[in-house]
C-alpha positions in Angstrom: 105.3 84.6 120.8 106.9 81.4 121.4 106.2 78.3 119.2 103.9 75.3 120.5 106.5 72.8 120.4 106.0 69.1 120.7 108.2 65.7 122.2 109.5 65.0 118.1 111.3 68.1 118.2 113.5 67.5 121.0 114.7 64.3 119.4 118.1 64.2 117.1 119.9 60.6 116.3 123.0 60.3 117.8 125.4 57.2 116.9 125.6 55.1 120.0 129.2 55.1 119.7 129.2 58.9 120.9 128.0 58.0 124.2 131.3 58.2 126.9 131.4 54.8 128.4 134.3 56.2 130.3 135.4 59.7 131.9 138.3 61.4 130.3 141.4 60.3 132.0 141.3 63.8 133.6 138.4 65.8 134.6 139.1 69.2 133.1 141.1 67.7 130.1 137.5 66.9 128.7 135.6 68.7 125.9 134.2 72.1 126.1 131.8 73.6 123.1 131.7 77.0 123.5 128.4 78.6 122.0 128.2 81.6 123.5 129.9 83.5 120.5 127.9 83.8 117.0 130.1 80.4 115.9 130.8 77.6 118.0 134.2 77.3 119.5 136.1 73.5 120.0 137.7 73.9 123.5 139.3 72.2 126.3 137.6 72.3 129.7 140.4 73.6 131.9 140.0 76.7 129.3 137.1 77.5 131.4 138.6 80.3 133.6 139.6 82.2 130.7 136.1 82.5 129.3 134.5 83.8 132.4 135.2 87.6 133.9 136.3 88.7 137.2 133.3 89.1 139.8 131.4 86.0 137.9 129.6 83.6 140.2 129.7 79.8 139.6 126.7 78.6 141.7 127.6 74.4 142.3 125.2 71.5 143.2 127.1 69.7 146.5 125.3 67.0 146.8 126.8 63.6 146.9 126.3 60.3 145.1 125.1 57.7 147.3 125.4 54.0 146.3 122.4 53.6 145.9 121.6 50.4 143.5 121.1 47.5 145.7 120.7 43.5 144.7 118.7 40.8 146.5 115.7 38.5 147.0 112.0 38.2 148.4 111.6 35.6 150.7 110.3 33.3 147.6 113.4 33.8 146.6 112.7 36.0 143.3 115.4 38.1 142.4 115.1 42.3 143.5 116.8 44.7 141.9 115.8 48.6 143.6 117.5 51.6 143.0 116.7 53.7 146.4 115.2 57.2 145.2 114.8 58.8 148.8 115.9 58.6 152.4 113.1 59.8 154.7 113.3 59.8 158.5 113.0 56.6 160.8 115.2 54.3 158.3 113.1 54.5 155.9 113.2 55.1 152.1 111.3 55.1 148.7 113.0 53.3 146.0 112.5 51.5 142.2 112.0 48.2 142.5 112.1 45.5 139.7 110.8 42.4 140.6 108.6 39.1 138.6 105.9 40.2 141.0 105.5 42.6 143.2 106.2 42.0 146.6 103.4 43.2 149.2 103.2 45.3 152.1 104.4 43.5 155.3 106.5 41.0 153.3 110.6 41.0 153.4 113.5 41.4 151.0 116.9 40.8 151.7 119.8 42.8 150.4 122.8 41.5 149.6 126.3 42.7 149.7 128.7 43.5 146.5 130.4 40.1 147.8 126.7 38.4 149.0 128.3 37.4 152.1 126.8 40.1 154.2 122.9 40.9 154.0 120.1 42.7 155.8 116.8 42.6 155.3 113.9 45.5 154.8 110.5 45.2 155.4 108.4 46.5 152.7 105.4 48.8 153.8 103.6 49.9 150.9 103.8 51.7 147.7 104.0 55.6 147.7 105.0 58.3 144.5 102.7 59.1 141.7 100.8 56.4 140.6 102.1 54.3 143.2 105.7 53.6 140.8 107.7 53.6 144.4 108.2 51.6 147.1 108.0 52.0 150.8 110.6 50.2 152.7 112.0 50.4 156.3 115.6 49.5 157.0 117.1 48.3 160.0 119.7 50.8 160.4 120.6 53.8 159.0 119.7 53.5 155.3 123.6 55.9 154.0 125.3 53.3 155.9 124.0 50.3 154.5 123.9 51.7 151.2 127.3 52.9 151.3 128.5 49.3 152.8 126.0 47.3 150.2 125.1 49.1 147.2 126.2 49.8 143.9 127.3 53.3 142.5 124.0 54.1 140.6 125.4 54.3 137.3 122.9 55.4 134.4 121.0 52.9 132.4 123.0 53.8 128.9 126.4 52.7 130.9 126.7 49.0 130.0 129.7 48.6 131.9 129.0 47.2 136.0 130.4 49.9 138.8 133.8 49.8 139.6 135.7 51.1 142.2 137.1 54.3 139.6 133.3 54.6 139.0 132.9 55.3 142.7 135.9 58.3 142.6 135.0 59.1 139.6 130.9 59.2 139.0 131.4 62.3 142.1 132.5 65.6 142.0 135.5 67.0 143.9 133.7 68.7 146.1 130.5 66.2 147.1 129.3 67.1 150.3 125.7 66.4 151.2 124.7 62.9 150.1 121.1 62.2 148.9 121.8 61.9 144.9 121.1 58.9 142.8 122.9 60.6 139.8 125.6 63.5 139.4 125.7 66.8 138.6 127.6 65.9 135.7 128.4 69.1 134.6 130.2 69.5 137.8 132.4 66.6 137.0 134.9 68.2 134.9 136.3 70.3 138.0 139.1 69.7 139.6 140.7 71.5 142.4 143.6 72.7 139.8 140.7 74.6 138.0 139.1 75.8 141.1 142.5 77.3 142.2 142.2 78.8 138.5 138.8 80.3 139.1 139.8 82.0 142.1 143.0 83.4 141.4 140.9 85.2 138.3 138.3 86.8 140.7 135.7 84.7 139.7 133.8 83.8 143.4 131.6 80.3 144.2 128.7 79.3 145.8 126.7 76.2 146.4 123.3 75.1 146.2 122.2 71.1 147.2 119.8 69.3 144.5 119.2 65.7 145.7 119.0 64.4 141.7 116.6 61.6 141.8 116.1 58.6 139.3 113.5 60.6 137.7 116.4 62.8 135.6 116.4 59.4 133.2 112.5 59.1 133.2 111.2 59.2 129.8 108.8 62.2 128.6 106.0 59.7 127.0 103.5 62.2 125.8 103.4 63.7 122.3 101.9 67.3 124.0 104.8 68.8 126.5 102.2 69.9 128.9 100.7 66.6 129.9 104.2 65.3 130.9 104.6 65.1 135.0 107.9 65.9 136.1 109.2 64.0 139.1 110.2 65.8 142.0 113.4 66.5 143.7 114.6 67.9 147.2 116.7 71.4 147.3 118.1 73.7 149.2 119.6 77.2 148.5 121.4 78.5 151.4 121.2 82.5 152.8 124.7 82.8 151.8 124.3 81.8 148.0 121.2 84.0 147.8 123.8 86.9 149.5 126.2 86.1 147.7 124.0 86.2 144.2 122.5 89.5 145.2 126.1 91.0 145.6 127.5 89.4 142.2 124.2 90.7 140.4 124.4 95.0 142.0 128.4 94.4 140.9 127.7 93.7 137.4 128.2 90.2 137.8 126.9 87.3 136.1 125.6 84.3 137.9 127.3 81.0 136.0 125.1 77.5 137.1 127.2 74.3 137.1 124.8 71.8 135.2 121.1 71.7 135.0 120.2 70.6 138.2 121.8 74.2 139.4 120.0 76.1 137.2 117.0 74.2 138.1 117.4 74.9 141.9 117.8 78.6 141.8 115.3 79.0 139.5 112.7 77.0 141.6 113.5 79.4 144.7 113.0 82.4 142.9 109.3 80.7 140.8 107.8 83.2 143.1 109.7 86.5 141.7 112.1 87.3 144.9 114.9 84.6 145.2 114.1 82.6 148.3 117.0 80.8 150.4 115.4 77.7 151.3 114.8 73.9 151.1 111.7 72.5 149.4 110.3 70.3 146.6 110.6 71.1 143.4 108.6 69.2 140.3 109.6 72.5 137.5 109.6 72.0 134.3 111.1 74.3 132.1 110.6 74.5 128.6 111.0 77.1 125.9 109.0 80.1 127.3 110.2 80.0 130.6 110.8 83.0 132.0 114.5 83.0 133.3 115.2 84.8 136.3 118.4 84.3 137.9 120.8 82.3 135.8 122.8 84.3 132.9 125.2 81.2 131.9 124.9 77.5 132.2 127.5 75.1 131.4 126.1 71.8 130.6 126.7 68.3 129.4 124.6 67.2 126.3 121.7 65.5 127.3 119.5 62.5 126.3 117.2 62.9 123.1 113.1 64.0 124.3 114.3 64.6 127.2 113.2 67.3 129.8 117.0 68.7 130.1 116.7 69.3 126.1 113.6 71.1 126.8 115.5 72.9 129.4 118.7 73.9 127.3 116.8 74.9 124.4 114.4 77.2 126.6 117.8 78.5 128.2 120.1 79.1 124.8 117.5 79.0 122.4 115.8 75.9 120.3 117.4 76.8 116.7 120.8 77.7 118.7 121.0 74.1 120.5 119.9 72.2 117.1 123.0 73.8 115.8 125.3 73.0 118.4 124.2 69.3 119.0 124.8 69.3 115.0 128.2 70.5 115.6 129.0 68.3 118.0 128.1 65.1 116.8 129.7 66.0 113.6 133.0 66.5 115.8 133.1 63.8 117.8 131.9 65.0 120.8 131.3 62.5 123.9 127.9 62.6 125.2 125.7 62.3 128.3 127.0 62.0 132.0 130.6 60.6 131.4 131.0 62.9 128.5 132.1 66.2 127.4 130.5 69.4 128.3 129.2 73.4 126.7 129.1 76.4 127.7 125.9 78.5 126.8 124.6 81.9 127.1 121.1 83.2 128.0 119.1 83.8 124.6 117.2 87.3 124.7 114.3 87.6 126.4 111.3 88.8 126.6 110.9 92.2 129.0 108.7 90.5 131.2 111.6 88.0 131.7 114.1 90.2 133.8 115.8 89.1 136.7 114.5 88.1 140.0 114.1 91.2 142.8 116.7 90.0 144.8 
């Protein structure tokens, strides 16, 4: 029987200096905590190919981070800071918006370019989302083009410096393809072209999914009872080619290796009804200990915030006690935490007979 966990069970003390403010000098030079054996092993990320097997399938999230953070002002002159959550048809967007007084439907917000010499006006259409926490706006042209020209890299709140040209390059995977994320799939930031070539040389195949990471990934859990938490929703797509690759890998005895929690969420969401389904939709899947994993065997992931839904996810995947021990080791050994930090390699914990693989 799975124990009953509360929010406090996923808390831990993290020295602030371990929160990485800059990426490693080279992507694959980050540290890798190998948590697949009986004892943790300290490695370098570029050693990953030797830790996998020929015939394994690495699944990546090919989302592309958009410059989703905007600065502007209301018609009254009051300052506005916004973070686009989702781009909609018809030049419309949903966004988080902070201002001393919320703008009303029908009003206009002016967003400035990085050097404030260029700007555009957006019409406020109203409120939307859970508890009307988002603002619905209409842009005058293609939102992705306007964000590329006027926006800032949406660095996480625990990174304290203003975004730079280096962040524009490094807070993005080398294979980012489909724009829509407001946060990077950070476990994939450690991969570079040389590492991908070495994986291919060793007979380790790759496939892709898309999950546009939303700002809700940083949303704190405010309820001690986990079942009372309202999970944020994100759009994802699992292509038919990826489902077929997983089927072939499984039939040949290979393992499914998810690169990051976003990839894992997409795959497990696509198998929520049993069989792994191709296609796109929204997911609000909330993975906590006791969850029946159907697809993913191995997980590559960065270190996550205390009391976060992602701490709950990795605890569900590798085992609560196992994660506590690995995090304690990482803190003792001065690993770098969060988005620009180091990574770890996890194996799925033994599961109940009722949680076998999806019918592929």
